[in-house]
C-alpha positions in Angstrom: 49.9 -50.4 94.8 50.0 -51.5 98.4 47.6 -54.6 98.8 50.0 -56.0 100.5 49.7 -53.6 103.7 45.8 -54.0 103.4 46.1 -57.7 103.6 48.5 -57.4 106.7 45.9 -54.4 108.0 43.3 -57.3 107.1 45.1 -60.0 109.2 45.7 -57.9 112.4 42.0 -56.8 112.6 41.2 -60.9 112.1 39.0 -60.1 109.0 38.5 -63.4 106.9 38.6 -63.1 102.9 40.4 -60.6 100.3 40.5 -61.1 96.9 40.8 -59.3 93.6 37.5 -59.9 91.1 38.2 -60.9 87.5 37.5 -58.2 85.6 39.2 -56.0 83.1 39.1 -53.2 85.5 41.0 -53.6 88.9 38.4 -53.9 92.2 39.2 -56.1 94.8 36.6 -57.2 98.1 37.5 -57.3 101.4 35.4 -59.6 104.3 32.4 -62.3 103.2 29.3 -62.2 103.1 26.7 -62.5 106.2 30.2 -62.4 108.6 29.7 -58.5 109.6 32.2 -56.5 111.0 32.3 -54.7 113.9 31.3 -51.0 113.3 34.1 -49.5 115.0 36.6 -51.9 113.3 34.8 -51.0 109.8 34.7 -47.2 110.4 38.9 -47.9 111.0 39.3 -49.8 108.0 37.4 -47.2 105.4 39.4 -44.8 107.0 42.6 -46.6 107.0 41.6 -47.9 103.1 41.4 -44.6 101.7 44.3 -43.3 103.5 46.1 -46.1 101.6 45.1 -44.5 98.3 42.4 -46.5 97.4 38.7 -45.5 96.3 35.6 -47.3 98.3 32.9 -48.2 95.7 29.6 -46.8 96.9 31.4 -44.9 100.1 27.5 -43.4 101.9 26.0 -47.0 102.2 29.5 -48.5 103.7 29.7 -46.1 106.6 25.6 -45.9 106.8 26.3 -50.0 107.0 29.3 -50.2 109.2 27.0 -47.4 112.1 24.5 -49.9 112.0 27.1 -52.5 112.3 26.0 -54.2 109.0 28.7 -53.8 107.1 30.0 -57.4 105.5 32.2 -56.8 102.4 33.7 -53.7 101.2 34.7 -52.9 97.4 37.8 -51.0 96.6 39.2 -50.1 93.8 42.8 -47.9 93.2 42.4 -44.1 93.0 43.6 -42.1 89.6 46.1 -40.0 90.9 
């Protein structure tokens, strides 16, 4: 998919932490625990990830945490088209 595009965008936003989970299904985690992402940056990042063809696990919860400035990690998976 567009993993390299996501990695490049994370680097430009100065967000550390991107890894693939070792599961049968394809999941990735963005960010580090307890390293909160800025509110505006988090909302922008969620929109960009969705536009690149990925689903965000617990999207509503992620948006609520981003709005409060408490978002630290985002779990994404490729969208089935």
